[in-house]
C-alpha positions as CSV (number, residue, x, y, z in Angstrom):
1,M,210.6,-93.5,-14.2
2,S,207.3,-95.6,-14.9
3,H,204.0,-94.7,-13.9
4,S,201.4,-97.5,-13.2
5,A,197.9,-97.0,-14.6
6,P,195.4,-96.1,-11.8
7,A,193.2,-99.0,-10.9
8,M,189.8,-98.8,-12.7
9,G,186.8,-100.4,-11.5
10,K,184.4,-102.1,-13.8
11,R,181.6,-99.8,-15.0
12,P,178.1,-101.1,-14.4
13,S,176.5,-102.3,-17.5
14,T,173.9,-100.0,-18.8
15,L,172.5,-102.4,-21.5
16,R,170.5,-104.4,-19.0
17,G,167.0,-102.9,-18.0
18,A,165.0,-103.3,-15.0
19,T,163.9,-107.0,-14.2
20,L,161.2,-108.4,-11.8
21,P,162.3,-110.2,-9.0
22,K,162.5,-114.1,-9.1
23,W,159.6,-114.3,-6.6
24,S,157.4,-111.9,-8.6
25,P,155.6,-114.9,-10.5
26,W,154.6,-116.4,-7.0
27,A,153.4,-113.1,-5.8
28,I,151.3,-112.6,-8.8
29,A,149.8,-116.1,-8.5
30,A,148.9,-115.5,-5.0
31,G,147.2,-112.3,-5.8
32,A,145.4,-113.9,-8.6
33,V,144.0,-116.6,-6.4
34,V,143.1,-114.1,-3.7
35,L,141.1,-111.9,-6.4
36,A,139.5,-115.0,-7.9
37,V,138.2,-115.9,-4.4
38,V,136.8,-112.7,-3.8
39,I,135.3,-112.4,-7.2
40,G,133.8,-115.8,-6.7
41,L,132.3,-115.0,-3.2
42,V,131.0,-111.7,-4.4
43,G,129.5,-113.1,-7.6
44,G,128.0,-116.2,-5.9
45,L,130.1,-118.8,-7.9
46,D,129.9,-122.1,-6.1
47,S,132.2,-124.1,-8.3
48,K,135.7,-124.1,-7.3
49,V,136.6,-124.8,-11.1
50,Q,135.2,-121.4,-11.8
51,W,137.4,-119.9,-9.2
52,G,140.6,-121.7,-10.7
53,L,139.7,-120.5,-14.2
54,I,139.3,-116.9,-13.2
55,A,142.5,-117.0,-11.3
56,G,144.4,-118.5,-14.3
57,I,143.1,-115.6,-16.4
58,L,144.0,-113.1,-13.8
59,F,147.5,-114.5,-13.6
60,V,148.2,-114.3,-17.1
61,L,146.7,-110.6,-17.4
62,G,148.5,-109.6,-14.4
63,T,151.8,-111.0,-15.5
64,Y,151.6,-109.2,-18.6
65,G,150.5,-105.8,-17.2
66,I,153.3,-105.8,-14.4
67,A,156.0,-107.0,-16.8
68,A,155.0,-104.6,-19.5
69,R,155.2,-101.8,-17.0
70,V,158.6,-102.8,-15.5
71,E,160.5,-104.8,-18.2
72,G,158.7,-103.7,-21.4
73,R,156.3,-105.3,-23.9
74,R,158.9,-107.6,-25.5
75,Q,159.8,-109.4,-22.2
76,A,156.2,-109.2,-21.1
77,K,155.3,-111.3,-24.1
78,D,157.8,-114.0,-23.0
79,R,156.5,-114.0,-19.4
80,V,152.9,-114.3,-20.8
81,A,154.0,-117.4,-22.8
82,T,155.7,-119.1,-19.8
83,S,152.5,-118.2,-17.6
84,L,150.3,-120.0,-20.3
85,V,152.4,-123.0,-20.1
86,W,152.1,-123.1,-16.2
87,V,148.3,-122.5,-16.5
88,C,147.8,-125.3,-19.0
89,F,150.0,-127.6,-17.0
90,L,147.8,-127.1,-14.0
91,I,144.7,-127.5,-16.1
92,A,146.1,-130.9,-17.0
93,V,147.4,-132.0,-13.6
94,V,144.5,-130.7,-11.1
95,P,141.7,-133.2,-12.7
96,L,144.3,-136.0,-12.6
97,A,145.2,-135.3,-8.9
98,S,141.6,-134.9,-8.0
99,L,140.9,-138.3,-9.8
100,I,143.6,-140.1,-7.9
101,W,142.7,-138.6,-4.8
102,T,139.0,-139.5,-4.9
103,T,139.9,-142.9,-6.1
104,V,142.2,-143.4,-3.1
105,K,139.9,-141.7,-0.5
106,R,137.0,-143.9,-1.3
107,G,138.8,-146.9,-2.4
108,V,140.8,-147.5,0.8
109,K,137.5,-148.4,2.7
110,V,137.5,-152.1,1.8
111,F,141.0,-152.2,0.1
112,D,142.9,-154.7,2.2
113,V,144.5,-158.4,1.9
114,Y,141.1,-160.1,2.2
115,F,139.6,-158.0,-0.5
116,L,142.6,-158.9,-3.0
117,T,142.8,-162.7,-1.8
118,H,139.0,-163.4,-2.0
119,S,136.4,-163.8,-4.9
120,M,132.7,-162.8,-4.8
121,G,131.6,-166.4,-4.8
122,V,128.2,-166.6,-3.0
123,V,128.4,-163.2,-1.9
124,A,125.6,-161.1,-3.2
125,D,126.2,-157.6,-4.6
126,S,124.1,-156.0,-1.9
127,E,126.1,-157.8,0.9
128,P,129.4,-156.8,2.4
129,G,132.6,-159.0,1.9
130,G,133.9,-160.5,-1.2
131,G,137.0,-159.4,-3.3
132,I,138.6,-159.1,-6.4
133,Y,140.8,-162.2,-6.6
134,H,138.8,-163.8,-9.5
135,A,138.9,-160.5,-11.6
136,I,142.7,-160.0,-11.0
137,I,143.3,-163.5,-12.4
138,G,141.1,-163.0,-15.5
139,T,142.8,-159.5,-16.1
140,L,146.3,-160.9,-15.8
141,E,145.5,-163.8,-18.0
142,Q,143.7,-161.7,-20.7
143,V,146.1,-159.0,-20.9
144,G,149.1,-161.3,-20.8
145,L,147.7,-163.3,-23.8
146,A,146.9,-160.1,-25.7
147,T,150.4,-158.9,-25.1
148,L,151.9,-162.2,-26.1
149,I,149.9,-162.0,-29.5
150,A,150.3,-158.3,-30.3
151,A,153.8,-157.2,-29.0
152,P,155.7,-159.5,-31.5
153,I,153.5,-158.7,-34.5
154,G,153.6,-155.1,-33.7
155,V,157.4,-154.8,-33.2
156,L,158.1,-157.0,-36.3
157,T,155.8,-154.8,-38.4
158,A,157.5,-151.5,-37.4
159,V,160.9,-153.1,-38.1
160,Y,159.5,-154.0,-41.8
161,L,158.1,-150.5,-42.1
162,V,161.2,-148.8,-41.1
163,E,163.9,-150.9,-42.4
164,Y,162.5,-152.9,-45.5
165,G,159.2,-151.3,-46.3
166,R,159.0,-149.7,-49.8
167,G,156.1,-149.2,-52.4
168,K,152.6,-150.0,-52.3
169,L,152.6,-152.7,-49.5
170,S,154.3,-150.5,-46.9
171,T,151.7,-147.6,-47.8
172,A,148.9,-150.0,-47.5
173,I,150.1,-151.3,-43.9
174,T,150.7,-147.8,-42.8
175,F,147.1,-146.8,-43.8
176,F,145.5,-149.9,-42.1
177,V,147.6,-149.2,-39.0
178,D,146.3,-145.5,-38.8
179,V,142.9,-146.8,-39.3
180,M,143.0,-149.5,-36.6
181,T,144.5,-146.8,-34.1
182,G,141.1,-145.0,-34.0
183,I,138.6,-147.8,-34.1
184,P,136.4,-148.1,-31.0
185,S,136.9,-151.1,-28.8
186,I,133.4,-152.3,-29.2
187,V,134.2,-152.8,-33.0
188,A,137.2,-155.0,-32.2
189,G,134.7,-156.9,-29.6
190,L,131.9,-157.3,-32.3
191,F,134.6,-158.6,-34.8
192,I,135.6,-161.4,-32.6
193,L,132.0,-162.0,-31.5
194,S,131.1,-162.5,-35.2
195,L,133.8,-165.1,-35.4
196,M,132.6,-166.8,-32.2
197,L,129.1,-166.9,-33.5
198,I,130.2,-168.4,-36.9
199,M,132.2,-171.2,-35.1
200,D,129.4,-171.6,-32.3
201,L,131.6,-170.8,-29.4
202,Q,130.7,-170.0,-25.9
203,P,132.2,-167.0,-24.0
204,F,135.6,-167.5,-22.9
205,G,138.8,-165.5,-21.7
206,F,140.9,-165.9,-24.7
207,A,138.2,-164.2,-27.0
208,G,138.6,-161.1,-24.9
209,S,142.4,-161.5,-25.5
210,L,141.9,-161.6,-29.0
211,A,140.0,-158.2,-29.2
212,L,142.5,-156.6,-26.8
213,A,145.2,-157.6,-29.2
214,I,143.6,-156.0,-32.0
215,L,143.2,-152.8,-29.9
216,M,147.1,-153.1,-28.8
217,M,148.8,-153.8,-32.3
218,P,148.5,-150.2,-33.7
219,V,149.8,-148.7,-30.7
220,V,152.7,-151.0,-30.5
221,V,153.5,-150.5,-34.1
222,R,153.4,-146.6,-34.0
223,S,155.5,-146.3,-30.8
224,T,158.0,-148.9,-32.2
225,E,158.3,-147.1,-35.6
226,E,159.0,-143.8,-33.9
227,M,161.6,-145.3,-31.7
228,L,163.2,-147.0,-34.6
229,K,163.4,-143.9,-36.7
230,L,165.4,-142.2,-34.0
231,V,168.3,-144.6,-34.2
232,P,170.9,-142.7,-36.0
233,N,171.7,-144.1,-39.7
234,E,175.5,-143.7,-38.8
235,L,175.0,-147.0,-36.6
236,R,173.6,-148.9,-39.2
237,E,176.1,-147.7,-41.8
238,A,179.1,-148.5,-39.5
239,S,177.6,-151.9,-38.8
240,L,177.0,-152.7,-42.5
241,A,180.5,-151.4,-43.4
242,L,182.1,-154.1,-41.3
243,G,180.1,-156.6,-43.3
244,V,177.4,-157.5,-40.9
245,P,174.2,-158.7,-42.6
246,K,171.3,-156.3,-42.3
247,W,169.1,-158.7,-40.1
248,R,172.0,-159.0,-37.7
249,T,172.6,-155.2,-37.7
250,I,168.8,-154.9,-36.9
251,L,169.1,-157.5,-34.2
252,K,172.2,-156.5,-32.5
253,V,172.4,-152.7,-33.3
254,V,168.9,-151.2,-33.9
255,L,166.8,-153.0,-31.6
256,P,169.2,-152.8,-28.6
257,T,169.6,-149.0,-29.0
258,S,165.7,-148.3,-29.2
259,I,164.7,-150.9,-26.6
260,G,164.0,-148.6,-24.1
261,G,161.4,-146.7,-26.1
262,I,160.0,-149.9,-27.5
263,T,159.5,-151.2,-23.9
264,T,157.8,-148.0,-22.9
265,G,155.4,-148.2,-26.0
266,V,154.4,-151.7,-25.4
267,M,153.7,-150.9,-21.7
268,L,151.5,-147.9,-22.7
269,A,149.7,-150.2,-25.0
270,V,149.2,-152.7,-22.1
271,A,147.8,-149.8,-19.9
272,R,145.5,-148.7,-22.7
273,I,143.8,-152.1,-23.0
274,T,143.8,-152.9,-19.3
275,G,140.9,-150.8,-18.7
276,E,138.8,-151.8,-21.7
277,T,135.3,-152.9,-20.6
278,A,133.3,-153.3,-23.9
279,P,135.2,-156.3,-25.5
280,V,135.2,-158.1,-22.1
281,L,131.6,-157.7,-21.7
282,L,130.8,-158.9,-25.1
283,L,133.1,-162.0,-25.1
284,V,133.9,-162.9,-21.6
285,W,130.8,-162.0,-19.9
286,G,132.2,-162.3,-16.4
287,T,131.6,-164.5,-13.5
288,N,131.7,-164.3,-9.6
289,F,133.8,-167.5,-9.3
290,I,137.4,-168.2,-9.9
291,N,138.3,-169.5,-13.4
292,T,142.0,-170.0,-14.1
293,N,141.6,-171.4,-17.5
294,P,141.1,-168.6,-20.2
295,F,140.1,-171.1,-22.9
296,S,137.0,-172.4,-21.2
297,G,134.3,-170.7,-19.6
298,A,133.5,-167.1,-18.6
299,Q,135.9,-165.0,-16.7
300,A,135.9,-161.9,-14.6
301,S,138.2,-158.9,-15.1
302,L,138.8,-155.7,-13.2
303,P,137.2,-153.2,-15.5
304,L,134.0,-155.5,-16.0
305,Y,134.0,-156.0,-12.2
306,I,134.1,-152.2,-11.6
307,Y,131.3,-151.8,-14.0
308,Q,129.1,-154.6,-12.5
309,Q,129.6,-153.4,-8.9
310,Y,128.8,-149.8,-9.7
311,A,125.8,-151.0,-11.8
312,N,124.5,-152.9,-8.9
313,S,125.1,-150.3,-6.3
314,A,121.7,-148.8,-6.1
315,G,120.8,-148.8,-2.3
316,S,124.1,-150.8,-1.4
317,N,127.1,-149.2,-0.1
318,A,128.9,-152.3,-0.1
319,A,129.0,-152.7,-4.1
320,Y,129.7,-149.0,-4.3
321,D,132.9,-149.3,-2.1
322,R,134.1,-152.5,-3.8
323,A,133.8,-150.7,-7.2
324,W,136.1,-147.8,-5.9
325,A,138.5,-150.2,-4.4
326,A,138.7,-152.3,-7.8
327,A,139.4,-148.8,-9.4
328,L,142.2,-148.3,-7.1
329,A,143.6,-151.7,-7.7
330,L,143.6,-151.1,-11.4
331,I,145.3,-147.7,-11.2
332,A,148.0,-149.6,-9.0
333,F,148.4,-152.2,-11.6
334,V,148.7,-149.8,-14.4
335,M,151.3,-147.8,-12.1
336,I,153.3,-150.8,-11.4
337,L,153.4,-151.7,-15.2
338,N,154.9,-148.4,-15.9
339,M,157.6,-148.6,-13.1
340,V,158.7,-152.0,-14.5
341,A,158.8,-150.5,-18.0
342,R,161.1,-147.6,-16.8
343,G,163.3,-150.2,-14.9
344,I,163.6,-152.4,-18.0
345,A,164.2,-149.4,-20.4
346,R,167.0,-148.4,-17.9
347,W,168.5,-151.7,-17.5
348,K,168.5,-152.4,-21.3
349,A,169.4,-148.9,-22.5
350,P,172.8,-148.7,-24.3
351,K,175.8,-147.7,-22.3
352,T,177.2,-144.3,-23.2
353,G,180.1,-143.8,-20.8
354,R,183.6,-145.2,-21.1
């Protein structure tokens, strides 16, 4: 006669210690904020930045103290590391969000269709009215020409460094790319200005494009170089093993695989040069009238327009409002560029599914 074993329930694990609930970080953060406000009010601190820093310090200290008491010091150190990451994230995001909010709040006062479709023309800086149509045209043409010059040269240079570069020439190119990455924009402007003085040329839009291209090239080279290095060597070896020439392997395998990162790098470089003011101020000068020819005569641009309107805004709310509205347009322009870059990167990304 067989006897069945009695049903035994699972014993609860005794290896797991006490843990804080999932909502504990939010509770600690709320307590830190309240305590920081109390300290700020009692101590007479008027700056909200000081309140935020005190709250961040209290949040980290409170996290460690409570976690060490409940979970132990080892787990407390892990939670402190996570807390520091969140605090640093907020320190980086809060100024950016504040900047965007301030620009939107002050820029929407005159930001409308009229503002986008009219130039300053005969409108004085102290008078209301006028717009940024002439500055938009100048920015699009100058940045577009700079991109047409810098993007191909930068991508081809990166291809040479990654796929062919060996010896002293490759080392020299890498060195000069590193040097160009850190040069101030005013130096690029002075270089083109010296050439203009030698050839006795007057300010014109294409001169600004040349200076912007100098600033853009090292960014394109560096970003493209890093993207090409991420392409697995197995893909190159498989293509070469089939008898495909190296140039065709680069064109059909390497570049399509990394096109998403390359496009993003180019767009980041475009965003970097779009807001440059010094080269445009030296080489293009600016004008209140529409000039669609970048190879003849002075042109306007959004960064220069913002600078001029703010510089002439003393006692004039109209110029001050136009400066903020132009800054809002510039931010929107850069945002649109980044969205287009992401769309192209996703469209051109290699298909991994079956």
